[in-house]
N, C-alpha and C positions, 0 to 999 in steps of 0.2 A: 259748329263752334270751336275753337283754337283758343283754350284757356293756359293762362299763364300764373305762378305766383299762389298764396293761401289767400288772398282776400281778406273780408271781416267776416268776423262770426258777432252775433249779437244776439243775447238770451233775454228773456220776456218773463220774469216769475210769474205763475199761475196759481199755484196753491203752496202753503207752507208744510213744515212738517209735519203737522197734526191735518193733512187736509185740507184746510178752510181756504178757501179763495182769496186773492191777494188783489186790493183794489189801489188802484193809481201805483203800480208796481213800478219802480226804476228799473230801466234796460242796464243791463250789464254787458259792457264789452269787453271781450275776452283781449286784451292788448297783448303786445308783442306778438302774435301769432307766428308760429312756425310752420306748422303744416296743419290739414285737415283731409280727413279721409271719410266718406259716408260709402256704406255698403249696404247695398238692396238685394235681398237673396230672397227665395221662396223654395218650398220642400215640391219636388217631382213625385207626382204619384202614377207609377208605372204599372200599366196593365201588359199581361204575357200569355201568351198561349203557349202551343208546342213549340213555338220555334224560339231562336236567341233574341230577337229584337222587339219590343214592346209595341204591341198593335194601337194603344192608346197611350196618352199621356195626359194626366189632370193637374192641375197647379194646388197645391197643399198649401197649409202656413209660410205665410209670410213674416219676412223680420227687416228693421231700417236701425242698423247699428252705426256708431259714427264715433271717431277718435279725432282729437283736437291736443295740439302741442302747443305752450304758450308760456312766454319768456317772463309774464306778468301776474305774479302769485297775489290776487286780488282777496279784499275783505269781500267784495260782493260776489266773486265767484266762489269762496268759501260759503260764505253766509246763506247768498239766496240760492244757488244753484246745488248745491252738495249738502247744507245742513237743513236749509228752508226755514232760517231763524233772522230774525235781527239782532246785531250784537249791540253791545251796551258800551257806556263809557267809561270803562274802568280799564287799568292797566295793572297786567299780572307779568312780574318777569323777573330775571335774575341779575346779579350783578355775579361776576365771575373773575377769580385770582386777582382779588385787593393786595397789593404788596404793603405790608405792614410789618413794623418791628416791633417785638413785645417789650414793654417800655418796663422800666425798673420796679417800678410799684405804682397800682397795685395790679400789675400783671394783667389786667385787661385792657380789651380793643373795642370800643363799641361801633358797631356797620351803624355804615350814615345813608341811607337809601337816597338816590337821587329824588329829586323834585320833592322834597317833603313827604316822600312814600314812607308805609309802615312796615317794619322786619317783619317777615311771615314764617320761615324757614331756614335752617343752617343746611348749606349744601359740601359741607366738608371743608376742612384747612388742610394745608400741606407746609413742607419745610422748603422756606425761599431759596434755600442752597442745593439742598440736593432732590427737590421734588418729593420726598416720601411721606405720603399721609400722615396725619397725626393722629391717634385713635380719641375717639370723644365717649367722655365720662359724665357720670350726672353730675359728680360734684369732687373737688379736691384733685383736680388734676395732679400726676407725677408729670416727669420727665417725658415728653412725646406725646404729652394727654391733652385734652382742653373738654372745657365744658362751657356751654352756651345758655343763656335765659331765653326763651321764645318769647316772651313778652317785651322784651326790652332790646333784644339784639347786642347785648354784652356777651361776650368770648372771654373767659378766664383761662390763663395759661400757669402751667409751674413756676415756682418761683428760681427754679435750677435753668430754665429756659431764657430769663431775659435777656433782653437784646438781640435774641436771634429771629433773622429775618423767618415772616409768615405768609402764604398765599390763602385768602379765606374766600369762601363764595357764599352767596345766600338769595335767596326769595325773597322779593317784596312786592309791596301791593301800593295802586294810587286810586281809592274809591272812586274819583270824578277827574278823569283828566279827557278833557275833547280832543284830544290828538290820538287818542287810543279805540281800538276795535275790539272788544273781547267776544269771542265765540264759544260759546260752553258747549261740550259734549256732553248732549243725554240722552238717557237709555230709555230712547221711547218706544210704545207696541210696536210689533210687527206688523207692515201691512198699510202703515200711514208711509207716504211719500211726498217728499216735495219735488214740485215739479214745474215745469216752463216751455214757451217756445221758444224755438233756435232758427235764426234768419242768418244762411251763407249769403255771401255776396260777392261776388267775383266780375271784374273789369277786364277785356285786354282788345286791342286793335278797334275801339269802337263799339265792342259786342259786351251786352253785360248777361250775366247767369244770377239768377236769385233762385234758390231752395228755401222754403218754409216747412219746416215741419212742427206742427201745431202743441204735441205732447210731449215733451224727452224728461228722462230721468236718468241722472247721474250713477253710475253703477260702481263708479271707482274714479278717486282722484289720487296720484302719485305724486309725491316729491321728491325726487331722486336727487338728494345733498352729494355732491362730487368735492373732491378734494381741490380739483385745480380748474377749475370750469362753472359757468352759470347754472343754476338749476332752473328748469324746465318743467313746467307744471303739466303731468300727462292728465286727460280728460277720457274717460269712455263714459258713454251714453246709449241709451236706445229709446226708439219712438216709438208710440204707439197711438192710435184714432183718440179724437177728442168728445168731449160729449154730444158733438152732432154729427158722429161718426165720419170726420175729417181727418186724415192723418198731413195733410199740407199739400203745397204744391211745388212745380217746376217751373219757374219762367223763363225765355230767353229771349231777348232783342237786341 
């Protein structure tokens, strides 16, 4: 059989981050698939006598590892496959480099988070002309300094810096946002592992190849951000037998 292209990769979550079975799990399609590599290997145990070559070879431990590269970094990929957790409808985000001019009085600027969000934390202020960072102080800022009230998001500057341009950045939160998916990174006990079934599907010239691995664990997920190119998500996973001692299947037709 001749195969061409990356085909499709569909994952079905089976266990969450605490090892609990998942009922009615939504399949996760790994979108904009770039390439997939499935490696099946075994350890060879060789028996030697007095001569150079083995007189017998037995098969030892086996391993199935696979890699995939995707151009679509989805919440399902992160939450269901890597973290094994359901996201919440909360937005935690940042507003970066807001341009403003320090007013004549009362020398303050109030952050205005988008979509009626709440101010969470200051992320720094810089001079809008030179890019030089301003120094944050607790109160009564002097020239080149600022203070911020974390409860209100009010930035206070020195009277001597009146009418100077600044760039300020801050973190904000929206407690209920149906368009957002928040995945919390928790420090779970070692041992518990989210797992999923993975189905690899490829068609070419009227022929079809299907491989299914019943129990998979993501060991690594990389997001290589680049200055002049798209971010392609790298997924590294390992497969093992399920509770019925079945690893999966390969079907060609």
